N, CA, C and O atoms as a GROMACS GRO file, in nm:
protein
  252
    1MET      N    1   5.124  -1.930  -5.484
    1MET     CA    2   5.074  -2.064  -5.543
    1MET      C    3   4.918  -2.057  -5.550
    1MET      O    4   4.856  -2.044  -5.444
    2ASN      N    5   4.859  -2.065  -5.654
    2ASN     CA    6   4.706  -2.056  -5.656
    2ASN      C    7   4.656  -2.189  -5.609
    2ASN      O    8   4.720  -2.293  -5.602
    3ARG      N    9   4.525  -2.168  -5.577
    3ARG     CA   10   4.443  -2.287  -5.524
    3ARG      C   11   4.444  -2.409  -5.622
    3ARG      O   12   4.453  -2.524  -5.579
    4ARG      N   13   4.435  -2.382  -5.738
    4ARG     CA   14   4.429  -2.489  -5.834
    4ARG      C   15   4.548  -2.579  -5.836
    4ARG      O   16   4.547  -2.702  -5.827
    5LYS      N   17   4.648  -2.500  -5.848
    5LYS     CA   18   4.794  -2.557  -5.853
    5LYS      C   19   4.816  -2.623  -5.716
    5LYS      O   20   4.873  -2.732  -5.726
    6LYS      N   21   4.789  -2.590  -5.598
    6LYS     CA   22   4.803  -2.644  -5.483
    6LYS      C   23   4.722  -2.786  -5.454
    6LYS      O   24   4.762  -2.885  -5.393
    7GLY      N   25   4.590  -2.763  -5.517
    7GLY     CA   26   4.513  -2.891  -5.510
    7GLY      C   27   4.585  -3.005  -5.579
    7GLY      O   28   4.605  -3.113  -5.523
    8ILE      N   29   4.628  -2.974  -5.719
    8ILE     CA   30   4.694  -3.086  -5.791
    8ILE      C   31   4.809  -3.138  -5.726
    8ILE      O   32   4.824  -3.260  -5.724
    9GLN      N   33   4.915  -3.043  -5.659
    9GLN     CA   34   5.013  -3.083  -5.606
    9GLN      C   35   4.981  -3.196  -5.493
    9GLN      O   36   5.034  -3.307  -5.490
   10ILE      N   37   4.893  -3.152  -5.406
   10ILE     CA   38   4.844  -3.249  -5.310
   10ILE      C   39   4.806  -3.387  -5.354
   10ILE      O   40   4.844  -3.491  -5.300
   11LEU      N   41   4.727  -3.376  -5.460
   11LEU     CA   42   4.683  -3.513  -5.528
   11LEU      C   43   4.792  -3.587  -5.581
   11LEU      O   44   4.795  -3.709  -5.566
   12LYS      N   45   4.883  -3.525  -5.641
   12LYS     CA   46   4.998  -3.574  -5.696
   12LYS      C   47   5.084  -3.655  -5.586
   12LYS      O   48   5.125  -3.770  -5.598
   13ALA      N   49   5.100  -3.581  -5.489
   13ALA     CA   50   5.171  -3.631  -5.383
   13ALA      C   51   5.103  -3.755  -5.310
   13ALA      O   52   5.170  -3.848  -5.264
   14GLN      N   53   4.973  -3.748  -5.304
   14GLN     CA   54   4.893  -3.867  -5.256
   14GLN      C   55   4.915  -3.990  -5.330
   14GLN      O   56   4.947  -4.094  -5.273
   15ALA      N   57   4.898  -3.979  -5.457
   15ALA     CA   58   4.921  -4.069  -5.558
   15ALA      C   59   5.058  -4.133  -5.551
   15ALA      O   60   5.067  -4.255  -5.554
   16LYS      N   61   5.157  -4.062  -5.542
   16LYS     CA   62   5.300  -4.106  -5.530
   16LYS      C   63   5.318  -4.180  -5.413
   16LYS      O   64   5.390  -4.280  -5.413
   17ARG      N   65   5.256  -4.139  -5.306
   17ARG     CA   66   5.272  -4.217  -5.172
   17ARG      C   67   5.213  -4.353  -5.191
   17ARG      O   68   5.273  -4.454  -5.154
   18ALA      N   69   5.078  -4.359  -5.258
   18ALA     CA   70   5.000  -4.476  -5.278
   18ALA      C   71   5.078  -4.578  -5.361
   18ALA      O   72   5.079  -4.698  -5.339
   19ASN      N   73   5.148  -4.511  -5.466
   19ASN     CA   74   5.211  -4.614  -5.554
   19ASN      C   75   5.348  -4.657  -5.483
   19ASN      O   76   5.399  -4.767  -5.506
   20ALA      N   77   5.394  -4.580  -5.409
   20ALA     CA   78   5.524  -4.639  -5.330
   20ALA      C   79   5.479  -4.742  -5.244
   20ALA      O   80   5.554  -4.839  -5.233
   21LYS      N   81   5.373  -4.740  -5.182
   21LYS     CA   82   5.331  -4.850  -5.088
   21LYS      C   83   5.311  -4.985  -5.166
   21LYS      O   84   5.350  -5.094  -5.122
   22LEU      N   85   5.246  -4.967  -5.291
   22LEU     CA   86   5.208  -5.082  -5.367
   22LEU      C   87   5.343  -5.140  -5.433
   22LEU      O   88   5.345  -5.260  -5.458
   23ALA      N   89   5.438  -5.073  -5.459
   23ALA     CA   90   5.566  -5.108  -5.532
   23ALA      C   91   5.624  -5.232  -5.454
   23ALA      O   92   5.614  -5.239  -5.332
   24SER      N   93   5.680  -5.321  -5.523
   24SER     CA   94   5.742  -5.439  -5.456
   24SER      C   95   5.873  -5.397  -5.403
   24SER      O   96   5.943  -5.311  -5.456
   25LYS      N   97   5.904  -5.466  -5.290
   25LYS     CA   98   6.020  -5.420  -5.214
   25LYS      C   99   6.122  -5.513  -5.242
   25LYS      O  100   6.108  -5.623  -5.187
   26ASN      N  101   6.230  -5.496  -5.321
   26ASN     CA  102   6.336  -5.556  -5.364
   26ASN      C  103   6.461  -5.554  -5.254
   26ASN      O  104   6.557  -5.630  -5.267
   27LYS      N  105   6.451  -5.474  -5.163
   27LYS     CA  106   6.551  -5.438  -5.074
   27LYS      C  107   6.548  -5.575  -4.967
   27LYS      O  108   6.440  -5.626  -4.936
   28PRO      N  109   6.659  -5.618  -4.924
   28PRO     CA  110   6.665  -5.731  -4.857
   28PRO      C  111   6.660  -5.678  -4.705
   28PRO      O  112   6.687  -5.561  -4.678
   29LYS      N  113   6.628  -5.764  -4.617
   29LYS     CA  114   6.610  -5.722  -4.473
   29LYS      C  115   6.737  -5.695  -4.421
   29LYS      O  116   6.834  -5.756  -4.465
   30TYR      N  117   6.753  -5.590  -4.311
   30TYR     CA  118   6.874  -5.554  -4.273
   30TYR      C  119   6.929  -5.669  -4.168
   30TYR      O  120   6.852  -5.719  -4.086
   31LEU      N  121   7.048  -5.702  -4.175
   31LEU     CA  122   7.110  -5.797  -4.085
   31LEU      C  123   7.229  -5.710  -4.013
   31LEU      O  124   7.303  -5.639  -4.081
   32SER      N  125   7.241  -5.720  -3.892
   32SER     CA  126   7.347  -5.645  -3.820
   32SER      C  127   7.476  -5.723  -3.828
   32SER      O  128   7.473  -5.844  -3.849
   33LYS      N  129   7.578  -5.666  -3.813
   33LYS     CA  130   7.710  -5.716  -3.809
   33LYS      C  131   7.725  -5.869  -3.741
   33LYS      O  132   7.774  -5.972  -3.786
   34ALA      N  133   7.668  -5.843  -3.628
   34ALA     CA  134   7.680  -5.949  -3.541
   34ALA      C  135   7.592  -6.084  -3.600
   34ALA      O  136   7.627  -6.202  -3.593
   35GLU      N  137   7.482  -6.037  -3.652
   35GLU     CA  138   7.402  -6.142  -3.710
   35GLU      C  139   7.467  -6.210  -3.837
   35GLU      O  140   7.462  -6.331  -3.862
   36ARG      N  141   7.525  -6.118  -3.908
   36ARG     CA  142   7.608  -6.171  -4.031
   36ARG      C  143   7.718  -6.258  -3.996
   36ARG      O  144   7.738  -6.363  -4.056
   37ALA      N  145   7.798  -6.213  -3.891
   37ALA     CA  146   7.913  -6.325  -3.838
   37ALA      C  147   7.851  -6.448  -3.788
   37ALA      O  148   7.904  -6.557  -3.811
   38LYS      N  149   7.737  -6.437  -3.719
   38LYS     CA  150   7.681  -6.567  -3.665
   38LYS      C  151   7.642  -6.656  -3.791
   38LYS      O  152   7.689  -6.769  -3.799
   39LEU      N  153   7.571  -6.615  -3.874
   39LEU     CA  154   7.528  -6.669  -4.012
   39LEU      C  155   7.646  -6.728  -4.077
   39LEU      O  156   7.633  -6.838  -4.132
   40GLU      N  157   7.762  -6.667  -4.076
   40GLU     CA  158   7.874  -6.702  -4.148
   40GLU      C  159   7.953  -6.835  -4.066
   40GLU      O  160   8.017  -6.919  -4.129
   41VAL      N  161   7.940  -6.839  -3.937
   41VAL     CA  162   7.990  -6.927  -3.845
   41VAL      C  163   7.905  -7.074  -3.869
   41VAL      O  164   7.944  -7.190  -3.877
   42GLU      N  165   7.786  -7.019  -3.875
   42GLU     CA  166   7.687  -7.158  -3.896
   42GLU      C  167   7.703  -7.221  -4.036
   42GLU      O  168   7.691  -7.342  -4.050
   43ALA      N  169   7.729  -7.138  -4.140
   43ALA     CA  170   7.751  -7.182  -4.267
   43ALA      C  171   7.872  -7.259  -4.278
   43ALA      O  172   7.878  -7.362  -4.345
   44GLU      N  173   7.982  -7.206  -4.204
   44GLU     CA  174   8.111  -7.290  -4.200
   44GLU      C  175   8.096  -7.426  -4.134
   44GLU      O  176   8.146  -7.528  -4.182
   45SER      N  177   8.022  -7.422  -4.018
   45SER     CA  178   8.012  -7.539  -3.941
   45SER      C  179   7.935  -7.641  -4.023
   45SER      O  180   7.964  -7.760  -4.016
   46ALA      N  181   7.830  -7.592  -4.105
   46ALA     CA  182   7.756  -7.696  -4.180
   46ALA      C  183   7.823  -7.751  -4.295
   46ALA      O  184   7.791  -7.862  -4.337
   47ILE      N  185   7.925  -7.673  -4.355
   47ILE     CA  186   8.008  -7.710  -4.465
   47ILE      C  187   8.109  -7.822  -4.415
   47ILE      O  188   8.131  -7.924  -4.480
   48ARG      N  189   8.164  -7.793  -4.301
   48ARG     CA  190   8.259  -7.880  -4.223
   48ARG      C  191   8.196  -8.016  -4.192
   48ARG      O  192   8.261  -8.121  -4.204
   49TYR      N  193   8.085  -8.013  -4.156
   49TYR     CA  194   7.982  -8.125  -4.114
   49TYR      C  195   7.969  -8.234  -4.239
   49TYR      O  196   7.987  -8.356  -4.235
   50VAL      N  197   7.929  -8.146  -4.353
   50VAL     CA  198   7.899  -8.219  -4.474
   50VAL      C  199   8.020  -8.282  -4.521
   50VAL      O  200   8.023  -8.397  -4.564
   51ALA      N  201   8.122  -8.204  -4.513
   51ALA     CA  202   8.252  -8.267  -4.566
   51ALA      C  203   8.292  -8.384  -4.482
   51ALA      O  204   8.328  -8.488  -4.536
   52SER      N  205   8.288  -8.369  -4.348
   52SER     CA  206   8.335  -8.472  -4.270
   52SER      C  207   8.242  -8.604  -4.295
   52SER      O  208   8.289  -8.718  -4.296
   53VAL      N  209   8.104  -8.576  -4.316
   53VAL     CA  210   8.020  -8.693  -4.340
   53VAL      C  211   8.056  -8.752  -4.474
   53VAL      O  212   8.048  -8.874  -4.488
   54GLY      N  213   8.094  -8.681  -4.569
   54GLY     CA  214   8.138  -8.719  -4.715
   54GLY      C  215   8.263  -8.814  -4.701
   54GLY      O  216   8.275  -8.913  -4.773
   55GLU      N  217   8.352  -8.781  -4.608
   55GLU     CA  218   8.477  -8.840  -4.590
   55GLU      C  219   8.456  -8.978  -4.531
   55GLU      O  220   8.515  -9.078  -4.572
   56LYS      N  221   8.358  -8.975  -4.423
   56LYS     CA  222   8.339  -9.102  -4.365
   56LYS      C  223   8.264  -9.197  -4.467
   56LYS      O  224   8.289  -9.317  -4.460
   57GLU      N  225   8.182  -9.156  -4.553
   57GLU     CA  226   8.119  -9.243  -4.663
   57GLU      C  227   8.232  -9.300  -4.734
   57GLU      O  228   8.249  -9.422  -4.735
   58THR      N  229   8.307  -9.224  -4.789
   58THR     CA  230   8.412  -9.264  -4.869
   58THR      C  231   8.521  -9.374  -4.810
   58THR      O  232   8.577  -9.463  -4.874
   59THR      N  233   8.533  -9.345  -4.685
   59THR     CA  234   8.611  -9.444  -4.621
   59THR      C  235   8.558  -9.580  -4.608
   59THR      O  236   8.629  -9.681  -4.618
   60VAL      N  237   8.418  -9.581  -4.582
   60VAL     CA  238   8.339  -9.704  -4.568
   60VAL      C  239   8.339  -9.774  -4.707
   60VAL      O  240   8.355  -9.896  -4.715
   61GLU      N  241   8.322  -9.697  -4.813
   61GLU     CA  242   8.306  -9.746  -4.957
   61GLU      C  243   8.450  -9.824  -4.987
   61GLU      O  244   8.458  -9.927  -5.055
   62ARG      N  245   8.547  -9.766  -4.931
   62ARG     CA  246   8.691  -9.824  -4.970
   62ARG      C  247   8.700  -9.952  -4.892
   62ARG      O  248   8.755 -10.044  -4.952
   63SER      N  249   8.665  -9.974  -4.787
   63SER     CA  250   8.678 -10.086  -4.698
   63SER      C  251   8.623 -10.215  -4.765
   63SER      O  252   8.625 -10.322  -4.703
   0.00000   0.00000   0.00000
């Protein structure tokens, strides 16, 4: 590989790395299996709580 080609290759690689750093990161943060299970349990409990509060309000309105 001649000197000119090697120089161009190095500059292209640097530009590619710089553009990769500037690109927006659409990938979501990694969550472990345990963390996903914990979040699922919390979501279920929140749904149950909202449902139970809704039932209490409807029973109060009926009375």
